[in-house]
C-alpha positions in Angstrom: -1.6 -39.9 -6.0 0.3 -36.6 -6.0 -1.3 -35.3 -2.8 -0.6 -38.6 -1.0 3.1 -38.5 -2.0 3.3 -34.8 -1.0 2.0 -35.5 2.5 4.5 -38.3 2.9 7.5 -36.2 1.9 6.8 -32.9 3.5 5.5 -31.4 6.7 2.8 -28.8 6.0 3.2 -26.9 9.2 6.7 -25.7 8.2 5.7 -24.3 4.9 2.1 -23.2 5.6 2.9 -19.5 5.3 5.4 -19.8 2.5 5.0 -18.7 -1.1 5.2 -21.4 -3.7 7.4 -20.9 -6.7 6.8 -23.3 -9.6 9.4 -23.3 -12.4 8.5 -25.0 -15.6 10.6 -25.3 -18.7 8.8 -23.1 -21.3 10.7 -20.9 -23.8 9.8 -17.7 -22.0 11.3 -18.8 -18.7 12.3 -15.8 -16.6 13.0 -15.7 -12.9 13.2 -12.9 -10.4 16.6 -12.1 -8.9 15.7 -13.9 -5.7 13.6 -17.1 -5.7 12.5 -17.5 -2.1 9.8 -19.7 -0.6 8.9 -23.3 -1.5 10.5 -23.9 -4.9 9.3 -26.7 -7.2 11.0 -27.5 -10.5 8.8 -29.1 -13.1 10.3 -31.4 -15.7 12.9 -29.3 -17.7 12.4 -26.4 -15.3 14.0 -28.6 -12.6 17.0 -29.1 -14.9 17.3 -25.3 -15.4 17.3 -24.7 -11.6 20.0 -27.4 -11.1 22.1 -25.9 -13.9 21.8 -22.4 -12.4 22.6 -23.7 -8.9 19.2 -22.5 -7.7 18.0 -24.5 -4.8 14.6 -26.2 -5.1 12.9 -28.5 -2.7 11.1 -30.7 -5.2 11.5 -31.9 -8.8 8.3 -33.2 -10.3 7.0 -34.3 -13.7 7.1 -37.2 -16.2 10.5 -35.8 -17.4 9.7 -36.4 -21.1 11.6 -33.2 -22.0 14.9 -34.2 -20.6 17.4 -37.0 -21.5 18.1 -40.0 -19.3 21.4 -38.4 -18.2 19.7 -35.1 -17.5 17.1 -36.8 -15.4 19.8 -38.6 -13.5 21.5 -35.2 -12.8 18.2 -33.8 -11.4 17.6 -36.8 -9.3 21.0 -36.6 -7.7 20.8 -32.8 -7.0 17.2 -32.4 -5.7 16.3 -34.1 -2.4 12.7 -34.9 -3.3 12.2 -36.3 -6.8 8.7 -37.3 -7.9 8.4 -39.0 -11.3 4.9 -39.1 -12.7 3.5 -41.3 -15.4 3.4 -39.9 -18.9 -0.3 -41.0 -19.1 -2.2 -39.2 -16.4 -5.3 -37.1 -15.9 -3.5 -33.8 -15.2 -0.6 -31.7 -16.5 2.7 -31.7 -14.8 2.1 -28.1 -13.9 -1.2 -28.9 -12.1 0.6 -31.8 -10.3 3.1 -29.2 -9.0 0.3 -26.9 -8.0 -1.4 -29.7 -6.1 1.9 -30.6 -4.4 2.5 -27.0 -3.2 -1.1 -26.6 -2.0 -0.9 -30.0 -0.2 2.0 -28.6 1.7 0.3 -25.4 2.8 1.1 -22.8 0.1 -1.8 -20.4 -0.5 0.0 -18.1 -3.0 1.8 -19.5 -6.0 4.0 -17.9 -8.7 4.4 -19.8 -12.0 7.4 -19.3 -14.3 8.2 -20.9 -17.7 4.6 -21.6 -18.7 4.4 -19.1 -21.6 5.9 -18.7 -25.1 5.4 -22.2 -26.3 2.3 -24.2 -27.3 -0.9 -22.1 -27.0 -2.9 -25.1 -25.7 -0.5 -25.4 -22.8 -0.8 -21.7 -22.1 -4.6 -21.7 -22.2 -4.6 -24.7 -19.9 -2.7 -22.5 -17.3 -5.5 -19.9 -17.6 -8.0 -22.6 -16.7 -5.9 -23.7 -13.7 -5.5 -20.2 -12.4 -9.3 -19.8 -12.5 -9.9 -23.2 -11.0 -7.7 -22.5 -8.0 -8.8 -19.0 -7.3 -12.2 -20.6 -6.6 -10.4 -22.5 -3.9 -8.9 -19.4 -2.4 -5.4 -20.1 -3.9 -3.9 -17.1 -5.6 -1.7 -17.9 -8.6 0.4 -15.4 -10.5 1.9 -16.2 -13.9 5.0 -14.2 -14.7 7.6 -13.7 -17.5 9.9 -10.8 -18.4 7.1 -8.7 -19.9 3.8 -9.8 -18.3 2.2 -10.8 -15.0 -1.3 -12.1 -14.9 -3.7 -13.5 -12.4 -7.5 -13.9 -11.7 -9.5 -11.9 -9.2 -12.7 -13.0 -7.4 -15.5 -10.6 -6.5 -14.6 -7.8 -4.0 -12.3 -4.8 -3.7 -8.7 -5.1 -4.8 -5.6 -2.9 -5.2 -3.0 -3.5 -7.9 0.5 -2.0 -7.7 1.9 -0.8 -11.0 5.4 -2.1 -10.2 7.3 -1.6 -13.5 4.4 -2.6 -15.8 2.5 0.4 -17.2 -0.4 -1.4 -18.9 -3.3 -3.0 -17.3 -5.9 -5.1 -19.2 -9.0 -6.8 -17.8 -11.0 -9.7 -19.2 -14.2 -11.3 -18.0 -14.2 -15.0 -17.5 -17.1 -17.5 -17.5 -20.5 -15.6 -17.3 -19.0 -12.1 -17.2 -18.2 -9.5 -14.5 -20.9 -7.4 -12.8 -20.5 -3.8 -11.7 -16.8 -3.4 -12.6 -15.3 -0.2 -11.2 -11.8 1.0 -11.9 -10.0 3.9 -10.2 -6.5 5.2 -10.2 -6.1 4.4 -13.9 -6.1 6.5 -17.1 -9.5 5.2 -18.2 -11.7 4.8 -15.1 -15.0 2.8 -15.1 -18.0 2.9 -12.7 -20.3 -0.1 -12.4 -19.6 -1.5 -15.9 -21.0 -4.9 -17.0 -18.0 -6.6 -18.6 -18.9 -9.5 -20.9 -16.7 -12.3 -22.0 -16.8 -11.0 -25.6 -16.0 -7.4 -24.6 -12.5 -6.1 -25.2 -13.1 -2.6 -23.8 -10.7 -3.0 -20.9 -7.6 -3.8 -22.9 -4.5 -1.5 -22.5 -5.6 0.7 -19.6 -2.7 2.5 -17.9 -1.4 3.1 -14.4 1.6 5.2 -13.6 4.7 3.5 -12.1 4.5 3.4 -8.3 0.8 4.1 -8.3 -2.0 1.8 -7.3 -5.1 0.8 -9.3 -8.3 0.1 -7.4 -10.6 -2.6 -8.8 -14.0 -3.7 -7.5 -16.8 -5.9 -8.8 -19.8 -7.8 -7.4 -19.8 -11.1 -9.3 -17.8 -13.1 -11.8 -14.1 -13.7 -12.2 -11.7 -11.1 -13.7 -8.5 -11.9 -15.6 -5.9 -9.2 -15.0 -2.9 -8.7 -17.2 0.0 -6.3 -16.3 2.3 -5.7 -19.2 5.4 -3.7 -20.0 6.4 -2.5 -23.5 
C-alpha cells in the first residue's frame, strides 16, 4: 500500500539523486544544522519539524503519538500527509523508508530512532541490514553516534568529529576483516557474531579509516565521548 501511494504522490525522476532524511519522534532526536534532500516526518517527528519550521515533503505514520489537534496541525502544514493504519505488518519507520526508496532515494539518514524502547531500536538495526542488501545505504544518527552497515568490499570511513570506531559482525560473521588507518589495525581477521574484539577502536579527527572484508555484513558504530 505504501509504495502505491508513494508513486501516486511523487515523481521519482525529480528526487532520484536526492538523499532521504527520515525524522522520527524518539527521545534522542537530533538534527544537523541543515536538513537538505527529501525530508519525511514520521508520526511525532513530523510534528517536531512543523514546530521548528523545518520544511518536509511528506508526513507519514499512524500518528498514535500525537493528539487529534496536533495531527490536524501536521495535516495543514505538510503538503503530502499519509495516515497509516495502527494495525499493519511494518513499523512507521519502515513505511517511511519504503516511501523514500519508491521515490528514488538510495541513501537515507534516520533521526529520532534511538533513546527509547530497545525493541524499536533493535528493529532499526534489522532494517538497516535488510536494505543494505538491496543496495540502499542507511545511516542512523544522534548527537553522539552514527552507525550503518557495510557489505563486502573495500570502504573508507571519515572520522568527522567522532573519535571511536566499533565493528560488529552480523548474521554468520565477517570474513577476512582488515582495518587500516586506526589505532588497532587488523589483517584478515575472522570476526564472529559473538566476538567483541573490535569495540572502541580509534581514528584521529580528520583522518580516514580503511575497512575491507570478503563476506558477511559489518555493523559500524562511530561515537564521540
